[in-house]
KOLKOLTOR-279449 format. One record per residue (C-alpha): residue number from 1; residue in three letters; x, y, z. Coordinates in pm, whole numbers, plus 32768, in hexadecimal, padded with zeros to 4 digits. Layout:
KOLKOLTOR-279449
KOLTOR  resi  resn    px    py    pz
KOLTOR   NUM   ALA     X     Y     Z
...
END
This chain:
KOLKOLTOR-279449
KOLTOR  resi  resn    px    py    pz
KOLTOR     1   UNK  B159  70F7  33B4
KOLTOR     2   UNK  B0FE  71C8  34D6
KOLTOR     3   UNK  B139  733E  34FA
KOLTOR     4   UNK  B1A0  7410  3616
KOLTOR     5   UNK  B1B4  7578  3637
KOLTOR     6   UNK  B2DE  7622  36F7
KOLTOR     7   UNK  B300  776F  3745
KOLTOR     8   UNK  B45C  77C8  379E
KOLTOR     9   UNK  B4DD  793A  3736
KOLTOR    10   UNK  B524  7986  35B9
KOLTOR    11   UNK  B4B3  787A  3504
KOLTOR    12   UNK  B5D5  7876  341F
KOLTOR    13   UNK  B681  77D5  34FC
KOLTOR    14   UNK  B59D  7704  35B8
KOLTOR    15   UNK  B571  767B  3435
KOLTOR    16   UNK  B69D  7627  33EE
KOLTOR    17   UNK  B705  7579  351D
KOLTOR    18   UNK  B5C6  7475  34F6
KOLTOR    19   UNK  B622  743F  3390
KOLTOR    20   UNK  B74D  739D  342C
KOLTOR    21   UNK  B69A  72B3  3501
KOLTOR    22   UNK  B687  7164  348B
KOLTOR    23   UNK  B50A  70C3  3477
KOLTOR    24   UNK  B49A  7268  3420
KOLTOR    25   UNK  B421  7248  329B
KOLTOR    26   UNK  B3D8  73BF  325D
KOLTOR    27   UNK  B3AF  74CE  3317
KOLTOR    28   UNK  B2FD  7638  32F8
KOLTOR    29   UNK  B310  7793  3355
KOLTOR    30   UNK  B1D3  7833  3402
KOLTOR    31   UNK  B0F9  78E1  34A6
KOLTOR    32   UNK  B027  7858  35B5
KOLTOR    33   UNK  AF45  78B3  36DF
KOLTOR    34   UNK  AEF1  7A16  366E
KOLTOR    35   UNK  ADB7  7AAB  363E
KOLTOR    36   UNK  ACBD  7A1E  3557
KOLTOR    37   UNK  AC9A  7AAA  3404
KOLTOR    38   UNK  AD4F  7A98  32C6
KOLTOR    39   UNK  AEB0  7A24  32B3
KOLTOR    40   UNK  AF5B  7B47  3330
KOLTOR    41   UNK  B0DB  7BDD  3295
KOLTOR    42   UNK  B232  7BBA  3342
KOLTOR    43   UNK  B1FC  7D5A  3365
KOLTOR    44   UNK  B0D1  7D46  3409
KOLTOR    45   UNK  B14A  7C2D  3513
KOLTOR    46   UNK  B288  7CF8  3529
KOLTOR    47   UNK  B19F  7E0C  35E0
KOLTOR    48   UNK  B14D  7CF3  36D5
KOLTOR    49   UNK  AFE1  7D83  36BF
KOLTOR    50   UNK  AF78  7C43  3634
KOLTOR    51   UNK  AFA0  7B43  374B
KOLTOR    52   UNK  B041  7A42  3656
KOLTOR    53   UNK  B1A9  79A2  369D
KOLTOR    54   UNK  B2BD  7945  3597
KOLTOR    55   UNK  B26C  77EC  35BD
KOLTOR    56   UNK  B331  76A1  34C0
KOLTOR    57   UNK  B231  7595  3474
KOLTOR    58   UNK  B2EF  7438  3496
KOLTOR    59   UNK  B260  7319  33F6
KOLTOR    60   UNK  B2F5  71D2  3496
KOLTOR    61   UNK  B2FD  705A  3461
KOLTOR    62   UNK  B298  6FC9  35BA
KOLTOR    63   UNK  B34C  6EA8  3572
KOLTOR    64   UNK  B496  6F1F  3561
KOLTOR    65   UNK  B465  7052  365C
KOLTOR    66   UNK  B371  7077  3748
KOLTOR    67   UNK  B2B9  71A1  37EB
KOLTOR    68   UNK  B369  71BC  3936
KOLTOR    69   UNK  B4E2  7193  3888
KOLTOR    70   UNK  B460  72BA  3775
KOLTOR    71   UNK  B3EA  73A2  38CC
KOLTOR    72   UNK  B539  7354  3986
KOLTOR    73   UNK  B5F8  73A0  3859
KOLTOR    74   UNK  B52D  74E5  3851
KOLTOR    75   UNK  B5BE  7577  39B7
KOLTOR    76   UNK  B6E6  7520  395D
KOLTOR    77   UNK  B6CA  7653  388B
KOLTOR    78   UNK  B609  7759  393B
KOLTOR    79   UNK  B608  7811  3A9D
KOLTOR    80   UNK  B4E8  7780  3B43
KOLTOR    81   UNK  B505  78AA  3C3D
KOLTOR    82   UNK  B514  79BA  3B4B
KOLTOR    83   UNK  B3A1  7A7D  3B26
KOLTOR    84   UNK  B3AA  7AE4  39BF
KOLTOR    85   UNK  B4EF  7AC3  3951
KOLTOR    86   UNK  B5F9  7A01  38E0
KOLTOR    87   UNK  B74C  7A45  3890
KOLTOR    88   UNK  B738  7BC5  3830
KOLTOR    89   UNK  B5FA  7BAC  3783
KOLTOR    90   UNK  B4C1  7C39  3889
KOLTOR    91   UNK  B381  7C61  3869
KOLTOR    92   UNK  B22D  7B79  386D
KOLTOR    93   UNK  B25A  7AFE  372E
KOLTOR    94   UNK  B3D3  7A7F  379A
KOLTOR    95   UNK  B2F8  79C1  38D6
KOLTOR    96   UNK  B346  7825  38FC
KOLTOR    97   UNK  B24D  771D  38EE
KOLTOR    98   UNK  B1D2  75F7  3884
KOLTOR    99   UNK  B073  75F7  37CF
KOLTOR   100   UNK  AFC0  7471  378D
KOLTOR   101   UNK  AE9C  742D  36CF
KOLTOR   102   UNK  AE45  72E4  3750
KOLTOR   103   UNK  ADDF  72E7  3907
KOLTOR   104   UNK  AEA3  71A1  3901
KOLTOR   105   UNK  AFD8  7254  38C4
KOLTOR   106   UNK  AFAD  732C  39E6
KOLTOR   107   UNK  AFC8  71F1  3AD5
KOLTOR   108   UNK  B10F  7185  3A32
KOLTOR   109   UNK  B1BB  72EE  3A48
KOLTOR   110   UNK  B133  7354  3BAA
KOLTOR   111   UNK  B240  725F  3C31
KOLTOR   112   UNK  B355  72E8  3B60
KOLTOR   113   UNK  B2E3  7447  3BFD
KOLTOR   114   UNK  B2B6  741C  3D46
KOLTOR   115   UNK  B421  735C  3D1F
KOLTOR   116   UNK  B495  74A5  3CC8
KOLTOR   117   UNK  B3FE  7569  3DA5
KOLTOR   118   UNK  B4B4  7466  3ECA
KOLTOR   119   UNK  B5ED  74B9  3E34
KOLTOR   120   UNK  B5E8  760D  3DF9
KOLTOR   121   UNK  B54F  7645  3F29
KOLTOR   122   UNK  B46F  7780  3EE5
KOLTOR   123   UNK  B325  777E  3E1D
KOLTOR   124   UNK  B370  7762  3CB1
KOLTOR   125   UNK  B2EC  786C  3BCE
KOLTOR   126   UNK  B29E  7778  3A9A
KOLTOR   127   UNK  B150  7754  3A1C
KOLTOR   128   UNK  B0A4  7600  3A15
KOLTOR   129   UNK  AF64  7605  3943
KOLTOR   130   UNK  AE97  75D9  3853
KOLTOR   131   UNK  AEDB  7645  36E5
KOLTOR   132   UNK  ADBE  773C  3682
KOLTOR   133   UNK  AE3C  7786  3530
KOLTOR   134   UNK  AF77  779B  347C
KOLTOR   135   UNK  AFD7  7843  333F
KOLTOR   136   UNK  B11E  7827  3272
KOLTOR   137   UNK  B212  7921  3257
KOLTOR   138   UNK  B279  79CE  3123
KOLTOR   139   UNK  B35D  790E  3037
KOLTOR   140   UNK  B462  79C9  3094
KOLTOR   141   UNK  B47E  7952  31FB
KOLTOR   142   UNK  B448  77F2  319C
KOLTOR   143   UNK  B5DC  773E  31E1
KOLTOR   144   UNK  B65A  7896  31E7
KOLTOR   145   UNK  B7B1  7805  3271
KOLTOR   146   UNK  B7C8  771D  312B
KOLTOR   147   UNK  B7A2  783D  3044
KOLTOR   148   UNK  B87D  7928  30F5
KOLTOR   149   UNK  B979  7889  31AF
KOLTOR   150   UNK  BA01  797E  3253
KOLTOR   151   UNK  B8C0  7A01  32CD
KOLTOR   152   UNK  B853  7A78  3427
KOLTOR   153   UNK  B80F  7960  352B
KOLTOR   154   UNK  B78F  79B4  36A2
KOLTOR   155   UNK  B867  782A  36EB
KOLTOR   156   UNK  B9AF  77E8  3724
KOLTOR   157   UNK  BA60  7773  35DE
KOLTOR   158   UNK  BAD5  7656  36B6
KOLTOR   159   UNK  B96A  75DD  3701
KOLTOR   160   UNK  B967  7553  35A6
KOLTOR   161   UNK  BAC0  7484  35C5
KOLTOR   162   UNK  BA38  73FA  3744
KOLTOR   163   UNK  B8E1  737D  36C1
KOLTOR   164   UNK  B9AD  72BC  3594
KOLTOR   165   UNK  BAB7  725D  36AB
KOLTOR   166   UNK  B99E  71C4  379F
KOLTOR   167   UNK  B8C0  711B  3688
KOLTOR   168   UNK  B9FF  7086  35EB
KOLTOR   169   UNK  BA53  6FFA  3763
KOLTOR   170   UNK  B91B  6F52  37A0
KOLTOR   171   UNK  B917  6E85  3668
KOLTOR   172   UNK  BA8E  6E44  3686
KOLTOR   173   UNK  BA65  6DEB  37E6
KOLTOR   174   UNK  B935  6D0F  37CE
KOLTOR   175   UNK  B8B2  6C1D  3903
KOLTOR   176   UNK  BA3B  6BCF  393A
KOLTOR   177   UNK  BA22  6B78  3AAD
KOLTOR   178   UNK  BB6A  6BE1  3B2E
KOLTOR   179   UNK  BBB6  6D4B  3BB9
KOLTOR   180   UNK  BD1C  6D4D  3B6A
KOLTOR   181   UNK  BCBC  6CCF  3A09
KOLTOR   182   UNK  BBEC  6DF9  39D0
KOLTOR   183   UNK  BCFD  6EE7  3A6C
KOLTOR   184   UNK  BDE0  6E7A  3974
KOLTOR   185   UNK  BD2F  6EB2  3861
KOLTOR   186   UNK  BC87  6FF0  38E9
KOLTOR   187   UNK  BDFF  70A6  3944
KOLTOR   188   UNK  BE8A  708F  37D8
KOLTOR   189   UNK  BD5E  70C8  3720
KOLTOR   190   UNK  BD28  7222  37E3
KOLTOR   191   UNK  BE91  726A  37A0
KOLTOR   192   UNK  BE48  7246  3630
KOLTOR   193   UNK  BD6D  732A  35F8
KOLTOR   194   UNK  BD88  7434  3703
KOLTOR   195   UNK  BF0B  7444  36E5
KOLTOR   196   UNK  BF5F  74A2  3860
KOLTOR   197   UNK  C0BB  745E  3928
KOLTOR   198   UNK  C039  733D  39F2
KOLTOR   199   UNK  BF01  7278  39FD
KOLTOR   200   UNK  BEC0  7154  3B15
KOLTOR   201   UNK  BE30  709D  3C2E
KOLTOR   202   UNK  BE7B  7072  3DA2
KOLTOR   203   UNK  BDC4  6F60  3E43
KOLTOR   204   UNK  BD6C  6F59  3F99
KOLTOR   205   UNK  BE3D  6E3B  405E
KOLTOR   206   UNK  BE10  6E90  4224
KOLTOR   207   UNK  BE5B  6FE2  4240
KOLTOR   208   UNK  BF44  7021  4104
KOLTOR   209   UNK  BEF8  7055  3F97
KOLTOR   210   UNK  BFCF  6F5E  3EB7
KOLTOR   211   UNK  C03C  6FC5  3D7E
KOLTOR   212   UNK  BF3F  6F37  3C33
KOLTOR   213   UNK  BF3A  6F1A  3ADD
KOLTOR   214   UNK  BFC8  7055  3A34
KOLTOR   215   UNK  C04E  7101  391F
KOLTOR   216   UNK  C144  7206  394D
KOLTOR   217   UNK  C283  723F  3A0A
KOLTOR   218   UNK  C2E0  7170  3B31
KOLTOR   219   UNK  C21B  71AC  3C4B
KOLTOR   220   UNK  C234  719F  3DC7
KOLTOR   221   UNK  C1C4  7030  3E1E
KOLTOR   222   UNK  C105  708A  3F79
KOLTOR   223   UNK  C062  71B6  400F
KOLTOR   224   UNK  BFD6  71A1  416A
KOLTOR   225   UNK  BE53  71EA  41C5
KOLTOR   226   UNK  BE2D  737E  41B8
KOLTOR   227   UNK  BF7E  73C1  410B
KOLTOR   228   UNK  BFAC  745D  3FDF
KOLTOR   229   UNK  BEB4  74B3  3F01
KOLTOR   230   UNK  BE3E  7357  3EE1
KOLTOR   231   UNK  BE45  72F8  4044
KOLTOR   232   UNK  BD80  73F0  4081
KOLTOR   233   UNK  BC48  73D9  3F6C
KOLTOR   234   UNK  BC78  7272  3FF8
KOLTOR   235   UNK  BC1C  7309  4168
KOLTOR   236   UNK  BB2F  742F  4124
KOLTOR   237   UNK  BA6C  7319  4009
KOLTOR   238   UNK  BA71  7425  3F0B
KOLTOR   239   UNK  BAE0  74B4  3DB5
KOLTOR   240   UNK  BBF2  7591  3E02
KOLTOR   241   UNK  BC93  7682  3CDC
KOLTOR   242   UNK  BDD5  7766  3D23
KOLTOR   243   UNK  BE29  787F  3C45
KOLTOR   244   UNK  BF90  7872  3CEF
KOLTOR   245   UNK  C045  7730  3D7F
KOLTOR   246   UNK  C123  7829  3E24
KOLTOR   247   UNK  C010  78CD  3F09
KOLTOR   248   UNK  BF85  77A8  3F54
KOLTOR   249   UNK  BFA9  7746  40E3
KOLTOR   250   UNK  C0AD  7616  40F9
KOLTOR   251   UNK  C0A0  75C3  3F6B
KOLTOR   252   UNK  C16E  749F  3F1E
KOLTOR   253   UNK  C268  74D0  3DF0
KOLTOR   254   UNK  C24C  7376  3D44
KOLTOR   255   UNK  C2CC  7450  3C2E
KOLTOR   256   UNK  C399  7593  3C22
KOLTOR   257   UNK  C2CA  75E2  3AB7
KOLTOR   258   UNK  C17C  75EE  3B59
KOLTOR   259   UNK  C0DB  7738  3B93
KOLTOR   260   UNK  BF44  76DF  3B9E
KOLTOR   261   UNK  BEA2  75CB  3BFE
KOLTOR   262   UNK  BD3E  7529  3C36
KOLTOR   263   UNK  BD19  73FC  3D04
KOLTOR   264   UNK  BBA3  7367  3D05
KOLTOR   265   UNK  BB29  722E  3DF8
KOLTOR   266   UNK  BA9C  70EF  3D92
KOLTOR   267   UNK  B9E1  7069  3E8D
KOLTOR   268   UNK  B904  6F21  3E94
KOLTOR   269   UNK  B7F2  6F12  3F93
KOLTOR   270   UNK  B84D  7029  4011
KOLTOR   271   UNK  B9BE  700E  405C
KOLTOR   272   UNK  BAF0  70AB  3FAE
KOLTOR   273   UNK  BB8C  6F6B  3EE1
KOLTOR   274   UNK  BC83  7029  3E12
KOLTOR   275   UNK  BCCD  718F  3D74
KOLTOR   276   UNK  BCDD  71E8  3C24
KOLTOR   277   UNK  BDFC  72F4  3C03
KOLTOR   278   UNK  BE66  73FC  3AF5
KOLTOR   279   UNK  BF69  74B1  3ACE
KOLTOR   280   UNK  BFA9  75D0  39D3
KOLTOR   281   UNK  C11D  7672  3991
KOLTOR   282   UNK  C04C  77AE  399C
KOLTOR   283   UNK  BFB9  788E  3AD6
KOLTOR   284   UNK  BE3B  78B3  3AAD
KOLTOR   285   UNK  BDFA  7785  39CB
KOLTOR   286   UNK  BCAB  7733  3A6C
KOLTOR   287   UNK  BB69  7776  3A8D
KOLTOR   288   UNK  B9FF  7752  3AC6
KOLTOR   289   UNK  B9C5  7676  39A2
KOLTOR   290   UNK  BAD6  7585  39D4
KOLTOR   291   UNK  BA73  7551  3B32
KOLTOR   292   UNK  B90D  7508  3AA7
KOLTOR   293   UNK  B9A4  73ED  39B9
KOLTOR   294   UNK  BABE  7378  3A59
KOLTOR   295   UNK  B9A3  7319  3B9A
KOLTOR   296   UNK  B8B9  7267  3A7E
KOLTOR   297   UNK  BA0E  71AB  3A12
KOLTOR   298   UNK  BA8A  7151  3B85
KOLTOR   299   UNK  B910  70E1  3B83
KOLTOR   300   UNK  B91F  7021  3A30
KOLTOR   301   UNK  BA59  6F8A  3AA7
KOLTOR   302   UNK  B9D3  6ED1  3C2E
KOLTOR   303   UNK  B879  6E75  3B6B
KOLTOR   304   UNK  B8E1  6D38  3B65
KOLTOR   305   UNK  B9BB  6D08  3C88
END
């Protein structure tokens, strides 16, 4: 087993998240990289005068999950540009960071950080440093959300659903080389877990998107380049979240029941090959959590494409 240390805001939610990651054998809340000396108390750390960050020690099996994969998942639950703040929690104790105990781990983590910085388009506010010290937090903080299922968590509840969905899809799709087959498994599983109105794929065919595997009501067969939300996501090569479809210029009403929508492009070699389209019967159903995780699922679908 190996250990890595993640500071991602309130450690209650971060621990609960990594407890659900396949390949992680144990987690422990604590305080990392603060002033030398005796172990601090939570109350001392809360003052922001000790230099400690709320941190989760993650023990993992490198035969089952890589350090790169763990770091990639970590970036899915933080705002990497936010300084000393995650969610509603603010203070230096809530800063973000990855702390390692072996210099070789820096070489593994650095490309993950570089990739995220390029994606963010701005310098990351995430520390990448050697672990100087780590003190386990008090017992009342360990597995807090298991002991208190309705307790405070700065992470969206949907985050934990997406984590399980992503891992199950990864196992289900395996090394299947046919992308349509991968779409055919993905659409109904998303629909089963998340219960949105319509979930499906449109594949690029010349200057149009052609309907692919889906789950839900009958849909449009073809959508032009730059037309509607799907065609716009294809043209602009970016994820588009639409809180109210009636306010989106040129919206194509494939279903009169649709009220909000998210469309994620599937990209291979820099080219959009398809889009993942999800519609909800309610307004404002999608946010940054959906965008992050559906982006990961889209990449998973094309990984063998």
